[in-house]
C-alpha positions in Angstrom: 27.0 -105.6 1.0 27.3 -103.2 -1.9 30.6 -102.9 -3.7 32.1 -99.4 -3.5 35.0 -98.2 -5.5 37.2 -96.2 -3.0 40.3 -94.4 -4.2 42.6 -91.8 -2.7 42.0 -88.2 -3.7 45.6 -87.9 -4.6 48.6 -90.1 -4.0 50.5 -87.4 -2.0 47.6 -86.7 0.4 47.2 -88.3 3.8 43.5 -87.6 3.8 40.5 -87.9 1.5 38.9 -90.5 -0.6 36.8 -90.6 -3.8 33.8 -92.9 -3.4 31.8 -94.4 -6.3 28.9 -96.9 -6.1 26.4 -95.3 -3.8 23.0 -95.7 -5.3 19.3 -95.8 -4.3 19.6 -99.6 -4.3 22.2 -99.7 -1.6 22.1 -96.5 0.4 19.8 -98.1 3.1 22.3 -101.0 3.6 23.5 -100.6 7.1 26.9 -102.3 6.3 27.5 -99.7 3.6 26.5 -96.9 5.9 28.9 -98.1 8.6 31.7 -98.4 6.0 31.1 -94.8 4.9 31.0 -93.5 8.5 34.3 -95.3 9.3 35.9 -94.1 6.1 35.0 -90.5 7.0 36.5 -90.9 10.5 39.7 -92.4 9.0 40.1 -90.1 6.0 38.3 -86.9 6.9 37.1 -86.0 3.4 34.8 -88.0 1.1 34.1 -87.0 -2.5 31.1 -88.9 -3.9 31.4 -89.4 -7.7 28.8 -90.5 -10.2 25.9 -90.3 -7.8 22.4 -89.3 -8.6 22.5 -85.4 -8.3 19.1 -85.0 -6.6 18.0 -83.3 -3.4 16.5 -86.6 -2.3 19.8 -88.4 -2.7 21.7 -85.6 -0.9 19.3 -85.9 2.1 19.6 -89.7 2.2 23.4 -89.5 2.0 23.5 -86.8 4.7 21.4 -89.1 7.0 24.2 -91.7 6.8 26.4 -89.3 9.0 23.8 -88.3 11.6 20.5 -86.7 12.1 19.5 -83.7 10.0 19.1 -80.3 11.6 16.7 -77.6 10.6 18.3 -74.7 8.8 18.2 -71.6 10.9 16.7 -69.5 8.1 13.1 -70.3 7.2 13.5 -69.3 3.5 16.1 -71.9 2.8 
């Protein structure tokens, strides 16, 4: 499984984590995907840092958390 760096957003918050280490090389790893889903359930907010800033990566990351839905506006 890919090695992620997971840190709290702030020491005084009971929610949220910063996640580093998600790449094209590991985003299809089901163990990593399960870890991200569980982390979201436990912490509520995930901030992904130092990840490729592309629409394709955003779509792949979004798929980790469930099926995508069509946007209600056609022009988007």
